[in-house]
C-alpha positions as CSV (number, residue, x, y, z in Angstrom):
1,M,79.1,129.0,100.8
2,Q,79.9,126.2,98.4
3,V,83.1,124.1,98.3
4,A,83.4,124.8,94.6
5,E,83.5,128.5,95.2
6,V,86.2,128.3,97.8
7,E,88.1,125.9,95.6
8,A,87.9,128.4,92.7
9,F,89.4,131.2,95.0
10,V,92.3,129.0,96.1
11,A,93.0,128.0,92.5
12,I,93.1,131.7,91.5
13,A,95.5,132.4,94.3
14,A,97.8,129.6,93.2
15,S,97.6,130.4,89.5
16,S,97.4,134.2,89.6
17,S,94.9,134.1,86.7
18,L,91.4,133.1,86.1
19,S,92.4,131.0,83.0
20,G,95.1,129.2,85.1
21,A,92.6,128.4,87.8
22,A,90.2,127.1,85.1
23,R,92.9,124.8,83.8
24,R,93.7,123.5,87.3
25,L,90.1,122.7,87.9
26,G,89.1,121.6,84.4
27,V,86.3,124.1,84.0
28,L,85.7,127.2,81.8
29,P,87.1,130.6,82.9
30,M,83.6,132.0,83.1
31,T,82.7,129.3,85.6
32,I,85.7,130.4,87.8
33,S,84.6,134.0,87.5
34,R,81.0,133.2,88.4
35,R,82.1,131.2,91.5
36,L,84.4,133.9,92.6
37,A,81.7,136.5,92.3
38,S,79.3,134.4,94.3
39,L,81.9,133.9,97.1
40,E,82.7,137.6,97.2
41,E,79.0,138.5,97.3
42,E,78.4,136.1,100.2
43,L,81.4,137.4,102.2
44,A,80.6,141.0,101.2
45,V,84.2,141.8,100.4
46,R,86.4,141.9,97.3
47,L,88.9,139.1,97.4
48,V,90.7,139.6,94.1
49,H,91.9,142.6,92.1
50,R,91.3,142.0,88.4
51,T,93.1,143.6,85.5
52,T,93.1,142.7,81.8
53,R,96.4,140.8,82.2
54,S,96.5,139.4,85.7
55,V,94.8,139.1,89.0
56,S,96.1,139.6,92.6
57,L,94.7,139.1,96.0
58,T,93.3,142.1,98.0
59,P,94.3,142.4,101.6
60,E,91.1,140.7,102.5
61,G,91.9,137.9,100.0
62,E,95.3,137.4,101.6
63,L,93.7,137.2,105.0
64,Y,91.0,134.7,103.8
65,L,93.4,132.4,101.8
66,P,94.8,130.3,104.7
67,Y,91.3,129.8,106.1
68,A,90.0,128.8,102.6
69,Q,92.8,126.3,102.2
70,A,92.1,124.9,105.6
71,M,88.4,124.4,104.6
72,L,89.4,122.5,101.5
73,D,91.9,120.4,103.5
74,A,89.2,119.6,106.1
75,N,86.7,118.7,103.4
76,E,89.2,116.4,101.6
77,A,90.2,114.8,105.0
78,A,86.5,114.1,105.7
79,R,85.9,112.6,102.3
80,A,89.1,110.5,102.6
81,A,88.1,109.2,106.0
82,I,84.6,108.2,104.8
83,L,85.8,106.7,101.5
84,S,88.7,104.8,103.1
85,C,86.1,103.1,105.4
86,A,84.1,102.3,102.3
87,G,87.2,101.1,100.5
88,A,86.8,103.4,97.4
89,A,88.3,106.5,95.9
90,S,86.4,109.2,94.1
91,G,86.9,112.5,92.3
92,L,89.4,113.5,89.6
93,L,93.0,112.2,89.9
94,K,95.5,114.0,87.8
95,V,98.7,112.1,87.2
96,T,101.8,112.7,85.1
97,A,104.4,110.2,84.1
98,P,107.2,109.5,81.6
99,T,105.8,108.4,78.2
100,V,107.1,104.9,77.9
101,F,106.7,104.1,81.6
102,G,103.2,105.4,81.6
103,Q,102.2,103.3,78.5
104,A,103.9,100.2,79.7
105,V,103.1,100.2,83.4
106,I,100.4,102.8,84.4
107,L,97.9,102.4,81.5
108,P,97.5,98.6,81.9
109,M,96.6,99.0,85.6
110,I,94.0,101.7,85.1
111,P,91.0,99.5,84.1
112,E,91.3,97.5,87.3
113,L,91.8,100.6,89.4
114,L,88.6,102.2,87.9
115,E,86.7,99.0,88.3
116,E,87.6,99.0,92.0
117,N,86.7,102.6,92.4
118,P,83.7,103.4,90.2
119,A,83.5,107.1,91.4
120,L,87.1,107.7,90.4
121,R,88.2,109.6,87.3
122,I,91.8,109.7,86.0
123,D,93.5,112.4,83.9
124,L,96.9,111.0,82.7
125,T,99.5,113.3,81.2
126,L,102.5,111.4,79.6
127,S,105.5,113.5,78.9
128,D,109.3,113.1,79.1
129,S,109.6,116.8,80.1
130,I,109.4,118.0,83.6
131,V,106.0,119.7,84.1
132,D,104.9,122.2,86.8
133,I,102.7,119.9,88.9
134,V,101.6,122.7,91.2
135,G,100.7,125.1,88.5
136,L,98.8,122.4,86.5
137,G,97.0,121.1,89.6
138,I,98.6,117.6,89.2
139,D,98.0,115.3,92.2
140,V,101.0,113.0,91.7
141,A,104.0,112.9,89.3
142,I,105.8,109.7,88.7
143,R,109.6,110.1,88.1
144,I,112.0,107.3,87.0
145,A,115.1,109.5,86.6
146,T,117.3,111.5,88.9
147,L,115.3,114.0,90.9
148,R,116.1,117.7,90.7
149,D,116.2,119.8,93.9
150,S,112.5,120.5,94.6
151,A,110.2,121.6,97.3
152,L,107.9,118.8,96.3
153,V,107.4,115.7,98.6
154,A,109.2,112.6,97.2
155,R,108.0,109.1,98.0
156,H,110.1,106.1,97.0
157,L,108.1,103.4,95.2
158,A,110.6,100.9,93.8
159,P,114.2,100.5,92.5
160,N,114.6,101.2,88.8
161,P,117.7,99.5,87.4
162,R,119.2,100.7,84.2
163,V,119.8,98.1,81.4
164,I,122.4,98.2,78.6
165,C,121.0,96.4,75.6
166,A,120.9,96.1,71.8
167,S,119.1,94.2,69.1
168,P,120.2,90.8,68.1
169,S,121.0,92.1,64.6
170,Y,123.3,94.8,65.9
171,L,125.2,92.4,68.3
172,Q,125.6,89.9,65.4
173,R,127.0,92.6,63.2
174,K,129.2,94.5,65.7
175,G,129.8,91.9,68.4
176,V,129.0,92.0,72.1
177,P,131.1,94.3,74.3
178,G,132.4,92.6,77.4
179,T,134.2,95.5,79.2
180,L,133.9,99.2,79.7
181,E,136.6,99.9,77.2
182,E,135.0,97.7,74.5
183,L,131.7,99.5,75.1
184,R,133.3,102.8,74.3
185,L,134.1,101.5,70.8
186,H,130.4,100.8,70.0
187,D,127.6,102.9,68.7
188,C,126.0,104.1,71.9
189,I,122.7,105.9,71.2
190,G,122.2,109.1,73.1
191,L,119.2,110.5,74.9
192,H,119.4,114.3,74.8
193,S,118.9,114.5,78.6
194,M,121.6,111.9,79.1
195,P,124.5,112.4,76.6
196,Y,126.9,110.5,79.0
197,W,126.0,107.1,80.3
198,P,126.7,106.8,84.1
199,L,128.3,103.6,85.2
200,M,129.9,102.2,88.3
201,K,133.3,100.5,88.3
202,D,135.0,99.3,91.6
203,G,132.7,101.5,93.5
204,E,133.5,104.6,91.5
205,G,131.5,106.5,88.9
206,F,132.5,106.5,85.3
207,S,130.8,107.7,82.1
208,V,130.6,106.7,78.5
209,K,129.8,109.3,75.9
210,A,126.8,108.3,73.8
211,D,128.1,109.4,70.4
212,A,126.4,107.1,67.8
213,A,125.3,108.6,64.5
214,F,121.7,108.8,65.9
215,S,120.4,110.5,69.1
216,A,116.9,111.5,70.1
217,N,115.0,113.6,72.7
218,S,112.6,110.9,73.7
219,V,112.9,107.5,75.4
220,E,110.5,105.9,72.9
221,A,112.7,107.0,70.0
222,V,115.8,105.7,71.6
223,R,114.2,102.4,72.4
224,R,112.9,102.0,68.8
225,A,116.3,102.9,67.4
226,G,117.9,100.2,69.5
227,K,115.3,97.7,68.3
228,V,116.0,98.4,64.6
229,G,119.8,98.0,65.1
230,L,121.1,101.5,65.1
231,G,123.2,100.9,68.2
232,I,123.3,100.1,71.9
233,V,121.0,101.8,74.3
234,M,120.9,102.4,78.1
235,L,117.4,102.7,79.4
236,S,115.5,101.8,82.6
237,Y,114.3,98.2,83.0
238,W,110.7,99.4,83.0
239,D,111.2,101.0,79.6
240,V,112.5,97.8,77.9
241,R,111.2,94.9,80.0
242,T,108.7,93.8,77.2
243,D,111.5,94.0,74.6
244,L,113.8,91.9,76.8
245,A,111.1,89.4,77.3
246,D,110.3,89.0,73.6
247,G,113.9,89.0,72.5
248,S,113.8,92.2,70.4
249,L,116.5,93.6,72.7
250,Q,119.2,91.6,74.5
251,E,120.8,92.7,77.8
252,I,124.6,93.4,77.7
253,K,126.4,92.7,81.0
254,L,129.9,94.1,81.3
255,A,132.6,92.2,83.3
256,D,134.0,95.3,84.9
257,A,131.2,97.9,85.2
258,V,127.4,98.1,85.9
259,P,125.0,100.9,85.1
260,E,124.2,103.4,87.9
261,N,120.7,102.6,89.1
262,L,117.8,104.9,89.7
263,S,114.6,104.7,91.6
264,I,110.9,105.1,90.8
265,T,109.5,108.0,92.9
266,A,106.2,109.7,93.4
267,L,106.2,113.4,93.7
268,L,103.4,115.1,95.6
269,P,102.7,118.8,95.9
270,T,102.2,118.5,99.7
271,R,102.5,116.0,102.5
272,Q,99.4,117.3,104.2
273,Q,96.0,115.8,103.6
274,V,97.0,113.5,100.7
275,P,93.6,112.6,99.0
276,Y,92.5,109.0,99.3
277,R,92.4,108.8,95.5
278,V,96.2,109.4,95.5
279,K,96.8,106.8,98.1
280,A,94.7,104.3,96.2
281,F,96.6,105.0,93.0
282,L,100.0,104.7,94.7
283,D,99.1,101.5,96.5
284,K,98.0,99.9,93.1
285,L,101.2,101.1,91.4
286,S,103.4,99.9,94.2
287,L,101.7,96.5,93.9
288,V,102.4,96.4,90.2
289,L,106.0,97.4,90.7
290,A,106.5,94.7,93.4
291,T,105.3,92.0,91.0
292,P,107.1,92.6,87.7
293,E,106.3,90.2,84.8
């Protein structure tokens, strides 16, 4: 019995399809089918009912599933124990993160992470949409916005302050708002997922409607719109830190209100048997976040 065969069966159970299992494991559907057939032949039972549209577990498959998962967990724990002693991570690490944050923070740290862990491979998905990390077999998802209710395991990594800012050309043309009421009179560029800007005043929450002539569905588009002078933007510090540093965006501080802050969080599919490659990645990311430029 090979680990890859057991892994294929568990992936089929999680995805309810051979193609879904293939996507989770990064192999061809025929490979999944072949591994399943080999496992069923060795166990001398049928584990999965196959139809043209879907698959489902047989009673024997339902009985075998928790033992199969336990085998994979034990194998991963053994690998993690050995590799942690050797100080190296290995295998395929699948990560998803917001687009701008991933480009600005995660991508620059990957060369050093791979150099420190030669047996590690990284598959990075950058998206501003919420993805199904369980269905896609993602090891860890990085979130920099408000978390939705979820059965996933959340691990706080660092604070994520929001920043109100605009280009020097816009501020020269329209002036610098100094209060919440003055801000309401400006061109506030909206992100589709955040049409109202959340702020705190005297310990209470307030909001400003982002109703400029331009809005967009991506952080990158909003950031660039701010840089070319279309209006004021509210984004996370990690989205605009390089722009603040080079002066293409200038921070606006209000006398009577501050942006409501967020946190950077890692979402894991389970708290049990976290692979060492995930730990190595999160340790490196935490170090980067603790020492901002």
